[in-house]
N, C-alpha and C positions, 0 to 999 in steps of 0.2 A: 724666565721670560714672563711678562705680565699676561700676554695672550694665552700662553699654554696653561697658566693658572686658571684663567676663566674657562678654557676648554675643559680642563680637568674637573672643575666644579660642576659644570653643566653635565659632563659625562656621569659623575656621581649622582647628580640630581635625576638624570634619565634612568639610571639603574634602579633607584628607589621608586621613581614614578611607575616604571614597568611592573613593579611588584605590588603596587597599590599603596606604598608608604608615602602618602602625599605631604604630610607635615615635614618629614625629613627632606623630601625632594625640594619643597619650597625653600627650606633653609639654605640648601646648596645653591639654588638659583639666585636667592637674594644676595648671597656672598659674591657670586659671579657678577651680579649687577653692580655692586660696589666697585669691583675691580674694573669693570668696563667703563663706568662713569669716570673713574679717575684716569683711565688710559686713553679714552676718546676714540677707541677703535669702533667705527660705526657698524661694520659687518658683524663683529663679535657681539656688540650691544644688541643688534637686531635678533641674533640667535637667542640670547639670554631673555630678552623681553618676550619673544615668542614662547619660550618655555614657561615663563611666569604667567603669561596669558593662558596657556594650556592648563596649568595647575590650578589657577583660579577658576577656570571654566568647569573643570571636573569636580571641584569642591564647592560649587554653588555661589561663588563670589563673582556674579555676572558683570556688575558694573566695573569692578576692578579689572576683570579680564578684558572688557571692552576698551578700557583706557590703555592697557598694555598693547593690545592688538592695534589700536589706532596709532600709537607711537611707532610700532613696528612698521606699519604700512607707509608712514611718511619716510622712514629711513630707507625702506626697500625701493620707494620711488626715486629717492636721491641716488641710490646705488644702481638703479636700473635692473633690479633683480625681479624679472617677470615671474619666475618660478616661485620665488618667495611671496610675491604679491598675490598670486593665485591661491597659495596655501592660506595666507592671512585672510583673504576675502572669504574663503570657505569657512575659516574659523569664526569670522564675524557672522556668517550665515548660521552657523551652529548655535551661536549665542542667541540670535533672533528666534531660531526654531525652538530652543529651550524655553524662551519666553512666550511662545505661541504666536509670535509675530510672523505669520507665514508669508505674507507678501514681501516683507522686508528680507526674510531669509531667502526666498526665491530669487530676488534681485541680486543679492550677493552671490548666490550659487551660479546664476547664469553668467554673471560677469567673470567669475572664476573659470567657468566652463569654456568661455571664449578663449581665455589665455591658455588653458590646458590643451585645447584643440590646436592652437597655434604652435604650442611647444611639443606636440605629440606626447604629452605626459599621460600615458595610459594608466599608470598606477594611481595618480591623483584623480583622474577622470573616473576610475572604477569606484572610488569612495564617494565622489561627488554625485554620481548617478544614483547611488543609494540614498544620499541626502535628498536629492530631488524627488526620489520615490516617497520618502517620508512626507515631504511637503504635499505631494499629490494625494497621498492617503489621507492626510489630516484635513485637506480641503475638499474631500469627497470625490476626487478624480481617481477612482480605484483602478480602472483599466490602465490609465497613464502610470500609476504607481507600479503595477505589476510589470509593465513594459520597461520602466526604469530599472527595476530590480533584476529582471532577466538580462538586460544589457550589462548591468553592473557585474553580475555573476560571470558572464562571458569574459569580461576584462579581468576580473579577479583571478580567474583560472589562468588567463594568458600571462599575467605578471607574477603568478605564484603566491598570491596573497591569501593564505589559508584562514588567517584570523578574520579577514574581511569577508570571506565566504561564509564563515560561521555567523557573522553579523547579518549578512543579507538574508540568509536562510531564516534567521530569527525574525527579521523584519517582514519577510513574506508570510511567516507563520502568524504574525500579529494581524496582517491584512486579512488572511483567511479566517482567523478567529473572529474578526469584526463582522465577517460575512456569515458566521456560524457554519463554516465549512470545516468541521472539526477534524475530519480524517486528513485533509491536506495540511491543516495547521499542525497537527501532531507529527506528521511525516516530516515537514520542514524543520520543526523544532528538534526532532531526534537527530536529523542530519547535522544541524547546528551544534548539538550537544556532542555528537561523535567527533566532529572536527576539534571542538574545544578540549575534549578529553585527550585527543591525540597530541594537542599542543600543550597539555597540562596547564591550561589557562582557567584558573578557578573563577575569575570574574565573569568570563563568558559562559562558563558552566552554570554559574548562578543565574545569569540572564536567561539561559535556556530553561532552567528549572522553573523560573518565575512564569514563563509563558506556558509551560506544561501545567503548572498549578492553575493558571487561569483557564486553560482548556478543560480541565477536569471540573473546576468550579462551575463553569458555564453549563456543564452537562449534569450538574448535581451529584457528581462523584466525589463526595466530601473526603473520604478516606485517602484517596490518591492525591487530592488537592492539598490536604494537610501534610502528607509525606513530602511532597515537593517543596512546599512553602517552608517546612522545617529546614530543608537543605539550603534554601535561599537565605534564611535568617542566620545560619551558621557562617555563610559567606559575609553577610552584612556585619556580623559581630567581628569576624576576623579582620576585615579591612575597614572597619568603622565607617560603613557607608551611610549616606544621609537618610535612606529609606528604612532604616532599622525599626524605628518607632512605628511607622505606618504599617510595615509588614508584620510586626509583632501583633498589632491590634487586629489586623486582618486574620492572622493565624488564630487568635482567640475566638474571633467570630466564627471561623470555619469549624473549630473544635466544638463550639457550642452547637452548631448545626449537626455535626457528626454525633455528638452525645445524645441530642434530641432524637436522632434517627435510630440509633442503636441501643440507647438506654444505658450506655457506658460512658464514663469520663475517659478522655484521651490523655495519656501521659505525654 
């Protein structure tokens, strides 16, 4: 069957995506797209386009992702798929947030939130609240941000989303770090790291190590900052992440500060 071929290709793409192998995942999704275009199955096509949007989004191809998501949204409206529409609106919000377009991101998120409330989609809402927390943090509404994060955590626990809990604790840590509340920042980050370790999720572990490096750097604790950033760079290299060059430059700068302080070069 043609549909099962598309579903199988998407499944293989998802498996590679979850492991951080984005190039291979994209290739599977692209093959699925060819099958769907030939077959004309709109529901299957919407799934594939959504996956392509996701892979483009995480690999920095924002405009390509936006084009895929926009096509998905039109299909989902034709199909009357409110749950799918809410997910795609959230994804479009994420793209806007990545570009620093906070008002546009918030508009997408709030539209998605209305649908999720209507659908009683607690799993989707848990993630969306953390997204709204990010927008609030970035627009200087720190109390609102913390309230969103706390509500998100309650729902994350309710639906059993451990990976999401790791993310929210890390986001709370970044908020506390921006306020120079280092004890709370480190406590939240270590909680995030514990969850990521339990899940054996190296990408989330890398995210937590990055925040810990920032915590120590902000306090002038160069040695600890270097140790954590070295761990981050190993993850960057393993998964070919886009911040490898930036993080490597930052590591060199930290090593220079450390050697200036101690009088020793750092291996």
